[in-house]
N, CA, C, O and CB atoms as a CASP TS submission, in Angstrom:
PFRMAT TS
TARGET T0000
AUTHOR 0000-0000-0000
METHOD Language model
MODEL 1
PARENT N/A
ATOM      1  N   MET     1      27.905  20.341  70.871  1.00  0.00           N
ATOM      2  CA  MET     1      26.921  19.770  69.969  1.00  0.00           C
ATOM      3  C   MET     1      26.994  20.466  68.613  1.00  0.00           C
ATOM      4  O   MET     1      27.175  21.682  68.547  1.00  0.00           O
ATOM      5  CB  MET     1      25.506  19.885  70.565  1.00  0.00           C
ATOM      6  N   TYR     2      26.854  19.704  67.541  1.00  0.00           N
ATOM      7  CA  TYR     2      26.892  20.218  66.182  1.00  0.00           C
ATOM      8  C   TYR     2      25.622  20.993  65.877  1.00  0.00           C
ATOM      9  O   TYR     2      24.524  20.523  66.175  1.00  0.00           O
ATOM     10  CB  TYR     2      27.078  19.078  65.177  1.00  0.00           C
ATOM     11  N   LYS     3      25.758  22.174  65.285  1.00  0.00           N
ATOM     12  CA  LYS     3      24.600  22.988  64.924  1.00  0.00           C
ATOM     13  C   LYS     3      24.451  22.989  63.405  1.00  0.00           C
ATOM     14  O   LYS     3      25.319  23.473  62.678  1.00  0.00           O
ATOM     15  CB  LYS     3      24.742  24.444  65.472  1.00  0.00           C
ATOM     16  N   ASP     4      23.353  22.447  62.954  1.00  0.00           N
ATOM     17  CA  ASP     4      23.062  22.386  61.530  1.00  0.00           C
ATOM     18  C   ASP     4      22.358  23.677  61.126  1.00  0.00           C
ATOM     19  O   ASP     4      21.267  23.970  61.615  1.00  0.00           O
ATOM     20  CB  ASP     4      22.192  21.139  61.183  1.00  0.00           C
ATOM     21  N   GLU     5      22.974  24.442  60.243  1.00  0.00           N
ATOM     22  CA  GLU     5      22.425  25.741  59.842  1.00  0.00           C
ATOM     23  C   GLU     5      21.089  25.618  59.110  1.00  0.00           C
ATOM     24  O   GLU     5      20.211  26.464  59.278  1.00  0.00           O
ATOM     25  CB  GLU     5      23.417  26.467  58.960  1.00  0.00           C
ATOM     26  N   ILE     6      20.934  24.587  58.313  1.00  0.00           N
ATOM     27  CA  ILE     6      19.687  24.405  57.564  1.00  0.00           C
ATOM     28  C   ILE     6      18.544  24.091  58.519  1.00  0.00           C
ATOM     29  O   ILE     6      17.460  24.663  58.405  1.00  0.00           O
ATOM     30  CB  ILE     6      19.835  23.279  56.514  1.00  0.00           C
ATOM     31  N   ILE     7      18.784  23.183  59.459  1.00  0.00           N
ATOM     32  CA  ILE     7      17.757  22.837  60.441  1.00  0.00           C
ATOM     33  C   ILE     7      17.406  24.060  61.280  1.00  0.00           C
ATOM     34  O   ILE     7      16.234  24.294  61.577  1.00  0.00           O
ATOM     35  CB  ILE     7      18.232  21.677  61.347  1.00  0.00           C
ATOM     36  N   SER     8      18.390  24.823  61.656  1.00  0.00           N
ATOM     37  CA  SER     8      18.139  26.041  62.434  1.00  0.00           C
ATOM     38  C   SER     8      17.270  27.016  61.657  1.00  0.00           C
ATOM     39  O   SER     8      16.366  27.630  62.223  1.00  0.00           O
ATOM     40  CB  SER     8      19.460  26.712  62.821  1.00  0.00           C
ATOM     41  N   GLU     9      17.535  27.161  60.377  1.00  0.00           N
ATOM     42  CA  GLU     9      16.740  28.060  59.540  1.00  0.00           C
ATOM     43  C   GLU     9      15.298  27.557  59.400  1.00  0.00           C
ATOM     44  O   GLU     9      14.354  28.345  59.459  1.00  0.00           O
ATOM     45  CB  GLU     9      17.386  28.205  58.152  1.00  0.00           C
ATOM     46  N   VAL    10      15.136  26.257  59.217  1.00  0.00           N
ATOM     47  CA  VAL    10      13.793  25.672  59.111  1.00  0.00           C
ATOM     48  C   VAL    10      13.012  25.934  60.396  1.00  0.00           C
ATOM     49  O   VAL    10      11.854  26.348  60.343  1.00  0.00           O
ATOM     50  CB  VAL    10      13.873  24.144  58.827  1.00  0.00           C
ATOM     51  N   TRP    11      13.631  25.698  61.538  1.00  0.00           N
ATOM     52  CA  TRP    11      12.945  25.916  62.810  1.00  0.00           C
ATOM     53  C   TRP    11      12.644  27.394  63.043  1.00  0.00           C
ATOM     54  O   TRP    11      11.606  27.727  63.614  1.00  0.00           O
ATOM     55  CB  TRP    11      13.785  25.370  63.961  1.00  0.00           C
ATOM     56  N   GLU    12      13.519  28.270  62.618  1.00  0.00           N
ATOM     57  CA  GLU    12      13.270  29.711  62.749  1.00  0.00           C
ATOM     58  C   GLU    12      12.085  30.122  61.880  1.00  0.00           C
ATOM     59  O   GLU    12      11.232  30.895  62.318  1.00  0.00           O
ATOM     60  CB  GLU    12      14.532  30.525  62.357  1.00  0.00           C
ATOM     61  N   ASN    13      12.026  29.608  60.643  1.00  0.00           N
ATOM     62  CA  ASN    13      10.895  29.905  59.762  1.00  0.00           C
ATOM     63  C   ASN    13       9.597  29.381  60.349  1.00  0.00           C
ATOM     64  O   ASN    13       8.569  30.055  60.296  1.00  0.00           O
ATOM     65  CB  ASN    13      11.122  29.304  58.372  1.00  0.00           C
ATOM     66  N   ARG    14       9.642  28.180  60.909  1.00  0.00           N
ATOM     67  CA  ARG    14       8.462  27.587  61.543  1.00  0.00           C
ATOM     68  C   ARG    14       7.996  28.464  62.705  1.00  0.00           C
ATOM     69  O   ARG    14       6.809  28.763  62.833  1.00  0.00           O
ATOM     70  CB  ARG    14       8.770  26.149  62.040  1.00  0.00           C
ATOM     71  N   LYS    15       8.935  28.868  63.540  1.00  0.00           N
ATOM     72  CA  LYS    15       8.602  29.717  64.694  1.00  0.00           C
ATOM     73  C   LYS    15       7.961  31.028  64.237  1.00  0.00           C
ATOM     74  O   LYS    15       6.965  31.464  64.814  1.00  0.00           O
ATOM     75  CB  LYS    15       9.867  30.009  65.533  1.00  0.00           C
ATOM     76  N   ASN    16       8.519  31.647  63.221  1.00  0.00           N
ATOM     77  CA  ASN    16       7.970  32.906  62.707  1.00  0.00           C
ATOM     78  C   ASN    16       6.571  32.725  62.127  1.00  0.00           C
ATOM     79  O   ASN    16       5.697  33.566  62.333  1.00  0.00           O
ATOM     80  CB  ASN    16       8.896  33.485  61.644  1.00  0.00           C
ATOM     81  N   PHE    17       6.361  31.636  61.407  1.00  0.00           N
ATOM     82  CA  PHE    17       5.046  31.353  60.820  1.00  0.00           C
ATOM     83  C   PHE    17       3.997  31.165  61.914  1.00  0.00           C
ATOM     84  O   PHE    17       2.909  31.735  61.843  1.00  0.00           O
ATOM     85  CB  PHE    17       5.112  30.097  59.924  1.00  0.00           C
ATOM     86  N   VAL    18       4.328  30.372  62.915  1.00  0.00           N
ATOM     87  CA  VAL    18       3.398  30.108  64.018  1.00  0.00           C
ATOM     88  C   VAL    18       3.092  31.392  64.786  1.00  0.00           C
ATOM     89  O   VAL    18       1.940  31.639  65.144  1.00  0.00           O
ATOM     90  CB  VAL    18       3.979  29.045  64.973  1.00  0.00           C
ATOM     91  N   GLU    19       4.094  32.197  65.037  1.00  0.00           N
ATOM     92  CA  GLU    19       3.881  33.455  65.756  1.00  0.00           C
ATOM     93  C   GLU    19       3.034  34.428  64.929  1.00  0.00           C
ATOM     94  O   GLU    19       2.206  35.154  65.479  1.00  0.00           O
ATOM     95  CB  GLU    19       5.232  34.100  66.110  1.00  0.00           C
ATOM     96  N   LYS    20       3.242  34.440  63.615  1.00  0.00           N
ATOM     97  CA  LYS    20       2.475  35.329  62.744  1.00  0.00           C
ATOM     98  C   LYS    20       0.980  35.067  62.869  1.00  0.00           C
ATOM     99  O   LYS    20       0.174  35.996  62.820  1.00  0.00           O
ATOM    100  CB  LYS    20       2.915  35.161  61.289  1.00  0.00           C
ATOM    101  N   TYR    21       0.611  33.795  63.032  1.00  0.00           N
ATOM    102  CA  TYR    21      -0.802  33.418  63.132  1.00  0.00           C
ATOM    103  C   TYR    21      -1.230  33.153  64.577  1.00  0.00           C
ATOM    104  O   TYR    21      -2.280  32.562  64.828  1.00  0.00           O
ATOM    105  CB  TYR    21      -1.071  32.183  62.285  1.00  0.00           C
ATOM    106  N   LYS    22      -0.398  33.599  65.519  1.00  0.00           N
ATOM    107  CA  LYS    22      -0.713  33.523  66.951  1.00  0.00           C
ATOM    108  C   LYS    22      -1.141  32.125  67.390  1.00  0.00           C
ATOM    109  O   LYS    22      -2.061  31.967  68.193  1.00  0.00           O
ATOM    110  CB  LYS    22      -1.807  34.513  67.290  1.00  0.00           C
ATOM    111  N   HIS    23      -0.466  31.123  66.854  1.00  0.00           N
ATOM    112  CA  HIS    23      -0.695  29.712  67.192  1.00  0.00           C
ATOM    113  C   HIS    23      -2.104  29.241  66.853  1.00  0.00           C
ATOM    114  O   HIS    23      -2.566  28.241  67.403  1.00  0.00           O
ATOM    115  CB  HIS    23      -0.434  29.488  68.661  1.00  0.00           C
ATOM    116  N   ASP    24      -2.795  29.943  65.960  1.00  0.00           N
ATOM    117  CA  ASP    24      -4.145  29.582  65.535  1.00  0.00           C
ATOM    118  C   ASP    24      -4.043  28.590  64.383  1.00  0.00           C
ATOM    119  O   ASP    24      -3.780  28.972  63.242  1.00  0.00           O
ATOM    120  CB  ASP    24      -4.965  30.846  65.115  1.00  0.00           C
ATOM    121  N   ILE    25      -4.255  27.310  64.694  1.00  0.00           N
ATOM    122  CA  ILE    25      -4.066  26.253  63.697  1.00  0.00           C
ATOM    123  C   ILE    25      -5.003  26.424  62.507  1.00  0.00           C
ATOM    124  O   ILE    25      -4.611  26.151  61.372  1.00  0.00           O
ATOM    125  CB  ILE    25      -4.284  24.884  64.332  1.00  0.00           C
ATOM    126  N   ASP    26      -6.239  26.872  62.747  1.00  0.00           N
ATOM    127  CA  ASP    26      -7.175  27.068  61.636  1.00  0.00           C
ATOM    128  C   ASP    26      -6.675  28.146  60.673  1.00  0.00           C
ATOM    129  O   ASP    26      -6.778  27.992  59.456  1.00  0.00           O
ATOM    130  CB  ASP    26      -8.564  27.445  62.171  1.00  0.00           C
ATOM    131  N   ALA    27      -6.138  29.227  61.218  1.00  0.00           N
ATOM    132  CA  ALA    27      -5.604  30.303  60.377  1.00  0.00           C
ATOM    133  C   ALA    27      -4.378  29.824  59.591  1.00  0.00           C
ATOM    134  O   ALA    27      -4.200  30.185  58.428  1.00  0.00           O
ATOM    135  CB  ALA    27      -5.235  31.529  61.244  1.00  0.00           C
ATOM    136  N   MET    28      -3.544  29.013  60.232  1.00  0.00           N
ATOM    137  CA  MET    28      -2.354  28.499  59.547  1.00  0.00           C
ATOM    138  C   MET    28      -2.752  27.560  58.412  1.00  0.00           C
ATOM    139  O   MET    28      -2.163  27.603  57.332  1.00  0.00           O
ATOM    140  CB  MET    28      -1.428  27.770  60.542  1.00  0.00           C
ATOM    141  N   ILE    29      -3.752  26.710  58.654  1.00  0.00           N
ATOM    142  CA  ILE    29      -4.209  25.792  57.606  1.00  0.00           C
ATOM    143  C   ILE    29      -4.795  26.577  56.441  1.00  0.00           C
ATOM    144  O   ILE    29      -4.521  26.259  55.284  1.00  0.00           O
ATOM    145  CB  ILE    29      -5.255  24.800  58.163  1.00  0.00           C
ATOM    146  N   GLN    30      -5.588  27.588  56.728  1.00  0.00           N
ATOM    147  CA  GLN    30      -6.158  28.420  55.660  1.00  0.00           C
ATOM    148  C   GLN    30      -5.057  29.067  54.826  1.00  0.00           C
ATOM    149  O   GLN    30      -5.150  29.105  53.599  1.00  0.00           O
ATOM    150  CB  GLN    30      -7.076  29.505  56.253  1.00  0.00           C
ATOM    151  N   GLU    31      -4.024  29.571  55.476  1.00  0.00           N
ATOM    152  CA  GLU    31      -2.910  30.197  54.760  1.00  0.00           C
ATOM    153  C   GLU    31      -2.195  29.181  53.874  1.00  0.00           C
ATOM    154  O   GLU    31      -1.877  29.476  52.722  1.00  0.00           O
ATOM    155  CB  GLU    31      -1.918  30.826  55.752  1.00  0.00           C
ATOM    156  N   LEU    32      -1.943  27.999  54.402  1.00  0.00           N
ATOM    157  CA  LEU    32      -1.256  26.973  53.612  1.00  0.00           C
ATOM    158  C   LEU    32      -2.102  26.523  52.426  1.00  0.00           C
ATOM    159  O   LEU    32      -1.572  26.296  51.338  1.00  0.00           O
ATOM    160  CB  LEU    32      -0.910  25.770  54.491  1.00  0.00           C
ATOM    161  N   LYS    33      -3.405  26.392  52.627  1.00  0.00           N
ATOM    162  CA  LYS    33      -4.292  26.047  51.519  1.00  0.00           C
ATOM    163  C   LYS    33      -4.277  27.140  50.455  1.00  0.00           C
ATOM    164  O   LYS    33      -4.263  26.852  49.258  1.00  0.00           O
ATOM    165  CB  LYS    33      -5.723  25.819  52.026  1.00  0.00           C
ATOM    166  N   SER    34      -4.281  28.387  50.898  1.00  0.00           N
ATOM    167  CA  SER    34      -4.241  29.515  49.974  1.00  0.00           C
ATOM    168  C   SER    34      -2.948  29.494  49.151  1.00  0.00           C
ATOM    169  O   SER    34      -2.973  29.686  47.935  1.00  0.00           O
ATOM    170  CB  SER    34      -4.364  30.845  50.745  1.00  0.00           C
ATOM    171  N   GLN    35      -1.827  29.258  49.826  1.00  0.00           N
ATOM    172  CA  GLN    35      -0.543  29.181  49.129  1.00  0.00           C
ATOM    173  C   GLN    35      -0.538  28.026  48.132  1.00  0.00           C
ATOM    174  O   GLN    35       0.002  28.152  47.033  1.00  0.00           O
ATOM    175  CB  GLN    35       0.607  29.017  50.137  1.00  0.00           C
ATOM    176  N   GLN    36      -1.137  26.908  48.516  1.00  0.00           N
ATOM    177  CA  GLN    36      -1.205  25.743  47.631  1.00  0.00           C
ATOM    178  C   GLN    36      -2.000  26.066  46.379  1.00  0.00           C
ATOM    179  O   GLN    36      -1.574  25.731  45.274  1.00  0.00           O
ATOM    180  CB  GLN    36      -1.830  24.546  48.357  1.00  0.00           C
ATOM    181  N   GLU    37      -3.153  26.714  46.532  1.00  0.00           N
ATOM    182  CA  GLU    37      -3.984  27.064  45.384  1.00  0.00           C
ATOM    183  C   GLU    37      -3.281  28.055  44.465  1.00  0.00           C
ATOM    184  O   GLU    37      -3.355  27.928  43.243  1.00  0.00           O
ATOM    185  CB  GLU    37      -5.312  27.642  45.853  1.00  0.00           C
ATOM    186  N   LEU    38      -2.606  29.033  45.039  1.00  0.00           N
ATOM    187  CA  LEU    38      -1.899  30.039  44.240  1.00  0.00           C
ATOM    188  C   LEU    38      -0.712  29.451  43.486  1.00  0.00           C
ATOM    189  O   LEU    38      -0.316  29.980  42.447  1.00  0.00           O
ATOM    190  CB  LEU    38      -1.423  31.169  45.132  1.00  0.00           C
ATOM    191  N   SER    39      -0.141  28.362  43.999  1.00  0.00           N
ATOM    192  CA  SER    39       1.040  27.782  43.360  1.00  0.00           C
ATOM    193  C   SER    39       0.708  27.166  42.005  1.00  0.00           C
ATOM    194  O   SER    39       1.553  27.133  41.110  1.00  0.00           O
ATOM    195  CB  SER    39       1.662  26.728  44.266  1.00  0.00           C
ATOM    196  N   GLY    40      -0.531  26.675  41.853  1.00  0.00           N
ATOM    197  CA  GLY    40      -0.913  26.041  40.605  1.00  0.00           C
ATOM    198  C   GLY    40      -0.337  24.650  40.416  1.00  0.00           C
ATOM    199  O   GLY    40      -0.529  24.043  39.362  1.00  0.00           O
ATOM    200  N   ARG    41       0.363  24.133  41.413  1.00  0.00           N
ATOM    201  CA  ARG    41       0.952  22.799  41.321  1.00  0.00           C
ATOM    202  C   ARG    41      -0.084  21.748  41.690  1.00  0.00           C
ATOM    203  O   ARG    41      -0.935  21.992  42.545  1.00  0.00           O
ATOM    204  CB  ARG    41       2.191  22.681  42.234  1.00  0.00           C
ATOM    205  N   PRO    42      -0.021  20.578  41.054  1.00  0.00           N
ATOM    206  CA  PRO    42      -0.979  19.527  41.386  1.00  0.00           C
ATOM    207  C   PRO    42      -0.704  18.954  42.775  1.00  0.00           C
ATOM    208  O   PRO    42       0.439  18.914  43.231  1.00  0.00           O
ATOM    209  CB  PRO    42      -0.933  18.412  40.335  1.00  0.00           C
ATOM    210  N   VAL    43      -1.766  18.513  43.433  1.00  0.00           N
ATOM    211  CA  VAL    43      -1.641  17.846  44.722  1.00  0.00           C
ATOM    212  C   VAL    43      -1.411  16.370  44.448  1.00  0.00           C
ATOM    213  O   VAL    43      -2.148  15.761  43.672  1.00  0.00           O
ATOM    214  CB  VAL    43      -2.910  18.072  45.620  1.00  0.00           C
ATOM    215  N   ILE    44      -0.407  15.794  45.069  1.00  0.00           N
ATOM    216  CA  ILE    44      -0.101  14.381  44.888  1.00  0.00           C
ATOM    217  C   ILE    44      -0.409  13.662  46.187  1.00  0.00           C
ATOM    218  O   ILE    44       0.143  13.994  47.236  1.00  0.00           O
ATOM    219  CB  ILE    44       1.385  14.166  44.464  1.00  0.00           C
ATOM    220  N   ASP    45      -1.289  12.679  46.115  1.00  0.00           N
ATOM    221  CA  ASP    45      -1.684  11.899  47.280  1.00  0.00           C
ATOM    222  C   ASP    45      -0.672  10.777  47.477  1.00  0.00           C
ATOM    223  O   ASP    45      -0.665   9.807  46.719  1.00  0.00           O
ATOM    224  CB  ASP    45      -3.129  11.331  47.116  1.00  0.00           C
ATOM    225  N   ARG    46       0.173  10.901  48.478  1.00  0.00           N
ATOM    226  CA  ARG    46       1.239   9.922  48.714  1.00  0.00           C
ATOM    227  C   ARG    46       0.702   8.609  49.285  1.00  0.00           C
ATOM    228  O   ARG    46       1.447   7.638  49.416  1.00  0.00           O
ATOM    229  CB  ARG    46       2.281  10.505  49.661  1.00  0.00           C
ATOM    230  N   ARG    47      -0.582   8.579  49.622  1.00  0.00           N
ATOM    231  CA  ARG    47      -1.167   7.341  50.138  1.00  0.00           C
ATOM    232  C   ARG    47      -1.481   6.374  49.006  1.00  0.00           C
ATOM    233  O   ARG    47      -1.671   5.182  49.248  1.00  0.00           O
ATOM    234  CB  ARG    47      -2.437   7.641  50.940  1.00  0.00           C
ATOM    235  N   LEU    48      -1.538   6.870  47.778  1.00  0.00           N
ATOM    236  CA  LEU    48      -1.871   6.043  46.621  1.00  0.00           C
ATOM    237  C   LEU    48      -0.615   5.433  46.012  1.00  0.00           C
ATOM    238  O   LEU    48       0.486   5.944  46.217  1.00  0.00           O
ATOM    239  CB  LEU    48      -2.621   6.868  45.569  1.00  0.00           C
ATOM    240  N   PRO    49      -0.775   4.335  45.258  1.00  0.00           N
ATOM    241  CA  PRO    49       0.375   3.785  44.525  1.00  0.00           C
ATOM    242  C   PRO    49       0.933   4.849  43.578  1.00  0.00           C
ATOM    243  O   PRO    49       0.172   5.685  43.091  1.00  0.00           O
ATOM    244  CB  PRO    49      -0.032   2.503  43.729  1.00  0.00           C
ATOM    245  N   PRO    50       2.229   4.840  43.307  1.00  0.00           N
ATOM    246  CA  PRO    50       2.841   5.872  42.467  1.00  0.00           C
ATOM    247  C   PRO    50       2.144   6.104  41.135  1.00  0.00           C
ATOM    248  O   PRO    50       2.059   7.248  40.689  1.00  0.00           O
ATOM    249  CB  PRO    50       4.254   5.517  42.208  1.00  0.00           C
ATOM    250  N   SER    51       1.646   5.067  40.491  1.00  0.00           N
ATOM    251  CA  SER    51       0.994   5.252  39.190  1.00  0.00           C
ATOM    252  C   SER    51      -0.277   6.082  39.319  1.00  0.00           C
ATOM    253  O   SER    51      -0.592   6.863  38.421  1.00  0.00           O
ATOM    254  CB  SER    51       0.669   3.896  38.560  1.00  0.00           C
ATOM    255  N   GLU    52      -1.012   5.928  40.413  1.00  0.00           N
ATOM    256  CA  GLU    52      -2.232   6.696  40.621  1.00  0.00           C
ATOM    257  C   GLU    52      -1.934   8.068  41.216  1.00  0.00           C
ATOM    258  O   GLU    52      -2.616   9.041  40.896  1.00  0.00           O
ATOM    259  CB  GLU    52      -3.187   5.932  41.527  1.00  0.00           C
ATOM    260  N   ALA    53      -0.936   8.154  42.067  1.00  0.00           N
ATOM    261  CA  ALA    53      -0.613   9.407  42.752  1.00  0.00           C
ATOM    262  C   ALA    53      -0.105  10.473  41.797  1.00  0.00           C
ATOM    263  O   ALA    53      -0.252  11.664  42.070  1.00  0.00           O
ATOM    264  CB  ALA    53       0.419   9.159  43.827  1.00  0.00           C
ATOM    265  N   ALA    54       0.485  10.068  40.690  1.00  0.00           N
ATOM    266  CA  ALA    54       1.069  11.027  39.755  1.00  0.00           C
ATOM    267  C   ALA    54       0.011  11.790  38.967  1.00  0.00           C
ATOM    268  O   ALA    54       0.316  12.806  38.343  1.00  0.00           O
ATOM    269  CB  ALA    54       1.997  10.314  38.800  1.00  0.00           C
ATOM    270  N   GLN    55      -1.220  11.310  38.992  1.00  0.00           N
ATOM    271  CA  GLN    55      -2.290  11.974  38.263  1.00  0.00           C
ATOM    272  C   GLN    55      -2.756  13.205  39.040  1.00  0.00           C
ATOM    273  O   GLN    55      -3.039  13.100  40.233  1.00  0.00           O
ATOM    274  CB  GLN    55      -3.469  11.005  38.016  1.00  0.00           C
ATOM    275  N   PRO    56      -2.844  14.364  38.394  1.00  0.00           N
ATOM    276  CA  PRO    56      -3.335  15.558  39.094  1.00  0.00           C
ATOM    277  C   PRO    56      -4.768  15.334  39.565  1.00  0.00           C
ATOM    278  O   PRO    56      -5.585  14.746  38.857  1.00  0.00           O
ATOM    279  CB  PRO    56      -3.258  16.806  38.175  1.00  0.00           C
ATOM    280  N   ASP    57      -5.052  15.806  40.757  1.00  0.00           N
ATOM    281  CA  ASP    57      -6.377  15.679  41.342  1.00  0.00           C
ATOM    282  C   ASP    57      -7.200  16.894  40.938  1.00  0.00           C
ATOM    283  O   ASP    57      -7.095  17.952  41.559  1.00  0.00           O
ATOM    284  CB  ASP    57      -6.299  15.542  42.892  1.00  0.00           C
ATOM    285  N   THR    58      -8.010  16.749  39.913  1.00  0.00           N
ATOM    286  CA  THR    58      -8.813  17.876  39.437  1.00  0.00           C
ATOM    287  C   THR    58     -10.151  17.956  40.142  1.00  0.00           C
ATOM    288  O   THR    58     -10.836  18.975  40.054  1.00  0.00           O
ATOM    289  CB  THR    58      -9.030  17.772  37.943  1.00  0.00           C
ATOM    290  N   GLN    59     -10.537  16.895  40.842  1.00  0.00           N
ATOM    291  CA  GLN    59     -11.812  16.861  41.546  1.00  0.00           C
ATOM    292  C   GLN    59     -11.711  17.506  42.922  1.00  0.00           C
ATOM    293  O   GLN    59     -12.607  18.242  43.336  1.00  0.00           O
ATOM    294  CB  GLN    59     -12.299  15.428  41.679  1.00  0.00           C
ATOM    295  N   ASN    60     -10.639  17.234  43.617  1.00  0.00           N
ATOM    296  CA  ASN    60     -10.517  17.643  45.005  1.00  0.00           C
ATOM    297  C   ASN    60      -9.163  18.326  45.201  1.00  0.00           C
ATOM    298  O   ASN    60      -8.122  17.691  45.031  1.00  0.00           O
ATOM    299  CB  ASN    60     -10.674  16.426  45.962  1.00  0.00           C
ATOM    300  N   THR    61      -9.167  19.581  45.548  1.00  0.00           N
ATOM    301  CA  THR    61      -7.905  20.314  45.727  1.00  0.00           C
ATOM    302  C   THR    61      -7.661  20.636  47.189  1.00  0.00           C
ATOM    303  O   THR    61      -7.070  21.670  47.500  1.00  0.00           O
ATOM    304  CB  THR    61      -7.911  21.605  44.906  1.00  0.00           C
ATOM    305  N   THR    62      -8.107  19.768  48.097  1.00  0.00           N
ATOM    306  CA  THR    62      -7.900  20.014  49.513  1.00  0.00           C
ATOM    307  C   THR    62      -6.491  19.622  49.909  1.00  0.00           C
ATOM    308  O   THR    62      -5.871  18.769  49.274  1.00  0.00           O
ATOM    309  CB  THR    62      -8.924  19.251  50.352  1.00  0.00           C
ATOM    310  N   LEU    63      -5.988  20.251  50.964  1.00  0.00           N
ATOM    311  CA  LEU    63      -4.676  19.954  51.503  1.00  0.00           C
ATOM    312  C   LEU    63      -4.716  18.576  52.154  1.00  0.00           C
ATOM    313  O   LEU    63      -5.612  18.280  52.944  1.00  0.00           O
ATOM    314  CB  LEU    63      -4.230  21.040  52.517  1.00  0.00           C
ATOM    315  N   ARG    64      -3.750  17.747  51.820  1.00  0.00           N
ATOM    316  CA  ARG    64      -3.722  16.391  52.390  1.00  0.00           C
ATOM    317  C   ARG    64      -2.541  16.222  53.279  1.00  0.00           C
ATOM    318  O   ARG    64      -2.346  15.149  53.850  1.00  0.00           O
ATOM    319  CB  ARG    64      -3.699  15.334  51.302  1.00  0.00           C
TER
END
């Protein structure tokens, strides 16, 4: 079977992240939200049409 190095790395990172937070989904979500806020990048809602989704969401900065 072919082994994709990129996929293997992604799965290894995922495994390490989950183990770091002891499989606590609430803790993982809090960490991801924290990283999102620190990044300063706008949240884009992919459920909206592209013209609306491209607008930064200044009202609600929750993880979607």
